N, C-alpha and C positions, 0 to 999 in steps of 0.2 A: 622865632621858637617854632611858631605852629608847622611850619615845614619839614623842623628836625622831629616835630612830636609826630606829622605824618609816615613820614619815611621810617621811624625806627616803628611801627605800627605794621605798617604795608611788607617792613623785608621780615618781620615776625611772621608774616601768613605768609609769606614765600611769593610774593608779587602781587596777591589777591587783593585789586584795590576796591572792588565792589564786597568783598567781607569787612575791609579796613574801616567802611564808615556802620558799620555794625558792634564797632569798638568805641566806647568813648574815654577820656581821661581827664577826670574830672573828680572832687572833691564834693559837688554841689548836689545832691539827691534828690532835689527836685528836675534834676536832668538826666534822670538815671533812666528813666522810662522810656527814653528813645536809645536806646541800646540795649544788645543783647548780652553785652560785658564790659565792663567796664573798670579800669585799673584807676584806683584812688591815689594820686599824686603825692609823694612823702615833699613836697616843698622845696627840692635841692636844686632841682634840672633848670640850669640857668643863673641859678643865684649863688650857690657852691658846690665846693665837691666833698661828699663825704666817702667813706667804706659802705658800699654797697649789705644788705640783709645777703648772707649765701643758705639761710635753715629753708625749710620748705615754703613755699608759696604758702600765702592765709587764702584757701578762694569759699567763699558764700555763695548760695542762692538767697535769690530777692524776689518778692511781688512787684509788678506792677498797680500803681495806687493812684486811682484819677479820671476823671470821667475820659481822660483823651486814648487811653489802652484799648482801643478794640478787642472783638471776640478775637482775633487772628494772635493779635499782640497778648493776650492774655495766655494764651498756647504754648506761647515758644517761652522754656526756661530760661532765666536769667540769670548770669553770674556779677559778683563784685570780686574783686581781686584786691585785696588787702596791700599786699606785696607789690612794692612799685617797679614795675619788669620794663618799665619804659626807661628808666633812671640808672637803671641797673645794665639795662643793656647800651646806651648811651656810655656810662663808665668802660664798658668793658672795650667796646668797638672805636671810642674814641682814644684808648691809653688814656683815660685822667687819671688814672692812680700816678699816672710818671709825673706829675704836676706837684702830689701832694706828700711822695714816696720820693725823697731826693738820694738816695742809696744807689750807686754805679759801679762797676768794676773796673779796673787798670784803664780799658779802650774807653770808658765811658756811659757803658751800655746799663741796663735794663735787664737785672737777671731774674730767674724763676725764683730764685730765693730769699729774693727781696720783695716780691709779689704776694700779695694778699693769697692768690691761687697755690702758689708753692707751699707757705705757710699751712694751709688749710688743706694740704694736698686735693685739689681740685683742678690740678692742669691736665687732667685724661678725660675732665667730666665739660663737654660743650653745656653750660648753661643758657646761653644765647638761646639754643634749636633745643633745649629742652623745653625754653619758654616757650618753644614757636610751637612744639608740640603740645603743651599742655592747653595753650589759646585755640589751635584748632580744633583740638575734641572739644572746646567748652564752647565753639560755633557749628558742632557738629559738624566741620569738613574734613573730605579723605586728609589721610599723613600725606607727607614726601612719600615718592616710591621709592625702596632701597634701591640705591643706584649712583655711582661715579659721576656726578653731572657734569666734570670736565677731567683731564688729566692732564698737570702740566711736568714734564718731563725739563728740569731743567738743568743749565751746568755753570757754573764759575769759571771762567777761564783767567787765573790769577795768573797762570803763566803756560804760555804754550811749551817750552824747550826749558830742560834743566841744564843744559851745557852747550846752547847757541847763544850765552851772555860772558859778559868777561868774568864777573866772580863764580859762576856757575862751572864753567870750562876750569879756572885754577881751581876750583875746590874738588872737583874731579880729580885733576891731576895730582892734588896733594894725596886724596886718598888709592893714590895708584888705578883709578880706574880709566888712564888714560886711552885705551880701546875703545872704549862705549864715547868717549868726548871724540875720538877722533872719527866714530861713524858718526854721529850726531851731526859733526860739523861737514863733514861729506853729504848730508841726506837728512832733512828734519825729522822725514819717516821713521828713522831709524831711533830717536833721540827717545828714551824712556818716557818722557811727560806728554809727546805727542800719543794720547791715545783718543784723539778722533774720530777717527774710522772705528776702534773698538767700540765706543759709545753709539756712535751713529749704526750700527750694526744689531745694537742693545735694543736703543728706542725702536728702530723699525720693528721691531715683533709685537709693540702695543700700537696698534693700528690706529686708533681714536687719541690717541697721542696728539699734543700741541707741545715739543721741544722749541725749548730758549738756551741760547746760550749767551751768556752777560760776561761782554767785553767790557775790559778797564782801557780807561782815554784819560790819564792823567799825569801828573809831570815825574811819578816812578821813583817817589822819594819816600823814603821811611817806611811804615807800614802796606804803601804801596807797591815796594821793592816787588819782583820786577817790571819795569812797564817794556812791551814791547811797539814796538812800531806800528800802527795801522796803515801807514804808507807802503810798507815793507814786502821782501817776497814773503819772508816763512808767517806771517800775518795774509797774504793775498794766501797763502795755499791752505790754511785755515778757514780763510772767508769760503771759500771755492767748494772745501769739502761740506761745509754747515748749508750754502747755499742748497747746494746741488742735491741735499738728502733732506730737503722743505722745511727744514728748521727755520726759525725766527733769530735774530738778533738781538739783544736789548743791550741796556748802557748799566755797568757796573759801576756804582758812584763809588770816588774818591773815599778813602777813610777819613780824609780832615774835613770833608765837606764840603768842597768846593767846585760848585755848582756852573761853572762856567768851562762848560763843554764843546769840544767840536760835537757837529753832528754828525753820526753815524748813519743818518738817515731816519726820515721821517716816523717811521715805522719802529726803529730802534730806540729812539728816543721819546717813546711814548712807553717803553719798557724798562722798568729800573727795578737793580738791589742793590741795599750800598753793600761795600766793602766790608767782613767781618761782622755784619747785619748790623751796624753802627746807624739806628734810626733815633730820632727824638720830635718832641714835639714840633717845635722849629724847624727841624729838618724835613719833615715831613708837609711845612707851609711851601717850605721854599720849592720842593718837585711839583706840587699842585702849583704855585704862582706861574713853572715855566714851560707848566704843560704835558708834565708825566701824567701819564693815566690811568698807568695799570701799576703797582707796585708789589712786588713779590720776596720783602723782607722780614715781613712780618712773623716774627717765630722769636722764644728765649732761647739764645744763644748756649744755652748751659744744660737744657732738660728740655725733652718733645713734650707736647701736648698743646692746650689750643690758647694760646697770648690772646686772642681777639676774642677768646669762649664761642665759635662759632664753626662751623665747616667750611661756610659762605664767604664767597665777596663779599666786599661789603664799601659801601663808599663810605670815605673817612669824614668824620666829622668834627672839627679842630674846636678840644674844650677851652680853650682860651678866649676865643672868639665867637665860641657856638655858632661857628658858621659848617654847613653841609658843602664839602666842597665835591669836585669831580674825580678826586685821585679817588681812586677804587685797591683795595686793598687786599691781596690775593693772601688767605692764612696759608704760610708756610708747614707741612704737613710734617717733613723728615729732612735733617741735613746730616750728612755722612759725619761729617765733623765730632757732633753732637755727641755721636754714637760711641764713638771709638775712643775719643781723644782725653787722655789723661787728667786733663782740666775739666773736663764735662762730664758726662755719665759713665765713660772707662767699661762700654760692655764690654761680652763677648760674642763673640759670631751669634750663639744660639739664642743670648737674649737682646741684643740689638733685634734678632728676629723677629722674635716675640714683642719687641716694642709696639714696631714696625704693625705687624698684625694686628694688634688695638687699638692701634690708630687710622688704620686702614676702615676697619669693623665698625668705629664711630662714624667716620666719612661718609662710609658706604649706607651705614643704616639710617643720614641724614640727606641723606641726594647731595653729600658737599660735593667739595673740589680738592682732587689729589694733587699736592703741587714739592715735587723733591726735588732737591738740590743733591747732586753729586760732584765735584768736581773733579773736572778733567784731571790732574794730578795726585790723584789718592788714588784709585786703579795702576798704578806703577810702587806701589809699596809693599811693604811686608804683610799689612796690616787686611784684615780680611773684606774691602770695599771691593773690590774683584771678583770675586766669591757671592759676595752678597747681591750685589746691585740683581745679577736677572735673575735672583732667586725671589726679589721683591719685583719686579718685572712682571712674572710667573704669578704673583699672586694677584695683579694687578689682573691679569688677561685672564684667570681662571671665576673672578666677578665680573 
């Protein structure tokens, strides 16, 4: 338990291990004189899971009493935080809420509308980062420099071609698109879903971005359809383009949670995103168990916002076992489908741009990570994905 408490306090202080020693997590007033800031536990951490308080934190000054206080100690202003921000931070970064709220959609996903965040209009407020800023101010520490600590431009490769598998080709012929089908069969570069060269050209404009293509390694059945052959000529063409661009390849985990994967390479198996953004406590533990170290799934599929209530990557704590794992969760900032899909936010292009701008500003203010998900198949359609994506990258470049 102490490991988890120490990690959370250090995380709130942006990794400042020295300042973390100035913060106490105790209700024992006789110990308060040893710290500059005391956080009073609410008694739930490691015992049970309750909904956190979302109201303004209760903070008060207190004086050092007793012989152990030196003149230097007495000159330091000390504070006690009555709201248990350690427990609240644990609640959000562990996704403990999903253990006590059993609502799920038809895909088994926990949606924003089910969450305390969605129901209280708190999706766009990174509460954990607000705790961090408050704590740093009380300790008279400099606040994080406004910046993007990292930019990840990521692409889920659900399909590499529209007309180069049987169902797609037959569908194209039925719709009278036989010329497009023939052109695709002749050369995969002619296929409308083969947007990789375009994506690579766009991404190269953001010089400091790290680009990742999440590739499926599934049986290709049900919601995993279609599956491309990783040993085939078509995927070899895609892989060569990706690798030549300097981007990385990650693993796009099956919709059905079958974690028995063929290795795409050590680096690829360390990077993961679940298909359909399906994730659960048990699934995340499976990922940690097989050695996945970086997961990019964490976002509500139905609405933009901060599912972890932080803009920064964070080590996942299993709320069932109260174990601090080595699985790092990277908050997903934006998914293209969430913005435009009629089942989700159903925004027009101007509205989508505005929402992305709001998110980027919050991330920038808190020195967090930007993680953008743009499917390679979406820029081929009639929606605004092809025109909006370059605008978002320009917004990142300007910052």
